[in-house]
N, C-alpha and C positions, 0 to 999 in steps of 0.2 A: 571605335571600339571602346568598350567599357574598361575603366581603370579599377572599378570596384563598386561596392554598395555600402551604404551607411544607414543606420537607424538613428534618426535625429529627433531631438526634442525641440518643439517650436513654441513661440511666445505669444502672449496677448498682443493685440495691435499696438498699444501704446509703447510697450517695451520693444517690439519689433521696429517701430519707427525710430526709437532712440538709437538702435544699432544701425539702421539704414542711414541715419544722419551722419554717423561716424564714417560709414563706407563712402558716402557722398563727399564729405569734406576731404577725405584722403584721395578720392578720385579727382576732385577739382585741383588739388595740389600736385597731381600726377605722381603720387606716391604708390598707389595701389588701386587697380581696377579689376583685378583677377576675380574676386568674388562676384562682382556685378556681371562681368563677361561670361562666366560659366553659369549664370542664372541661378546662383545659390539663393538661399533664404536664411535670414538670421536663425541660428540654431546652436545647440550643444550636441556634439556627436556622442552617442551612447555606446556605439559599436560600429566597427567597420571591418570589411573583409573583401578580398578580391572575388570570392565565390559565395553566392547565396542564391537559393531558389525562392524568388519573391512569392510565388504561389503557395509554397509551403509555409512561409512566415506570415502571410496575411491573416489567416484566422487566429494564429497565436498572438500576434500583436493586437488585433482587434479585441480579443478576450482580455488580454492584459490591460489595455487602455481603459476598458469598461470598468475594471475593478480599482482604478486609480483615481485620485483627486488631483486637480490642478496643484502645481508646486509653486510655492512662493520662491522667487529668485531675487538675489541682491548682488548685482555686479559691483564689486567694491574695489577692484584693482585691475591694472593692465599688466600684460606680461608677454614673454616670448619663450619658446622652448629651444634650448641650445642645440638639440640634436635634429632640429627640423632643417632640411635642405632647402625648404621653400620660403625661408624668412617669414614665418607666420607670427603675427601679433594678434593678441586676443584680449577680450574682457574676461575676467575670472570671477565666477560666482562664489560667494561665501559657501563653503562646503557644509551645508546643513545635513542633519541626520536624515531628514526626509529625502533629500536628493541622493545621498549615498545609498539609502535603503531602496529607493526606486531603481537605481542602476543595478544594485546587487540582485534584486528580484528578477529584473530583466535578464541578467546574465545567467542566473539559475535556471530560468525558463528555457533560454536558448540552449544551454548545456544539456538539459533533459531531452531536447529535440535533436541532439547529436551535433549541434553547431559548435565548432571549435572557437573558443574565445582567445584571441591573440594576446600577447603580452601587454600591449598598450591599453587594452580594455578590460583586463582582469580587475576584479574588485580591489585588490591590494596595490594596484599600480595606476589605475585610471585617474587622469587629471581632467576635471570638467572645464572646458573652455568654450567661449563663443568667439569664433574667428572674426576679426575686423579688418585685417590686411594680410594678403598673401603675396608672395613673390616681390616683396619690397626690396629695391636695390640695396645691397649691403652698405653702400656709402650714404644711404638716406634713412637708415633705421632710426638713428637718433632724432632726426626731424619728424619721422612718423610718431615716435613716442611723445615728442613734444606736442604734436597736434592732439594726440589722444589724451594727454594730461589736461588739456583744456576742456575736456568733457566734464560735465557736472556729475561726478561720482559721489555717492553710489547711485546707480540706476536700478530701480526696483520694478518688479512686475511679477508675472506668473508664466510658468510653462503650461500651455493649454492643450497641446496635442503632440502626438508622436507619429512619425512617418518613416517610410523606407524610400530611399533615393538611390539611383544609379548615377555615377559620375565618371567622367566629366565630358560634356557639360552635364549639369544636374537635370535629372528627369525623375519626377516623383512617381512612384508606383502606387502608393496609397498613404493616407494619413487618417488618424482617428482622434477624436476629441477625448481628453481624459475625463473619465467619470460618466461618459455618455453610454449608459447601459441599456438603451432602448432596444437594440437589436442583439445584444449579447446573451 
């Protein structure tokens, strides 16, 4: 049974591989394998909801993606959200104007289509993160942070496409390359 849906921003292959390297190091140390097990893909979540009609969103997201350009990303810090019950650790991108505007435009578009934007994804409260560890045992969070500190930050690259997934496990409904306006 589905736990929900997310609109996710995906990375260029080099950046994706850097994030996967972090996932694999944490898995080898038996700190976190959850993201691998649910078959996730390195991403930044732009929006999430327990209820979405994928067929309604597909043309909207396709058109939105066609009008966008790849976004430069610079993951410069690691962090954790204190209100997360799942002990989530993440890489945090430097919040550039282009990233904030991208998210804001997406939220405006969804709102116009009657999609309710929950508190966590409202423009004035959204925190862009790239999950690297989920469900880390509480007594091993400091160890996981230590492992992540060994990453060579900052890690730079581009957001190249946007997609809709159902979770968990993750199942992609569609994804579109940013700026690919051949069919739009």
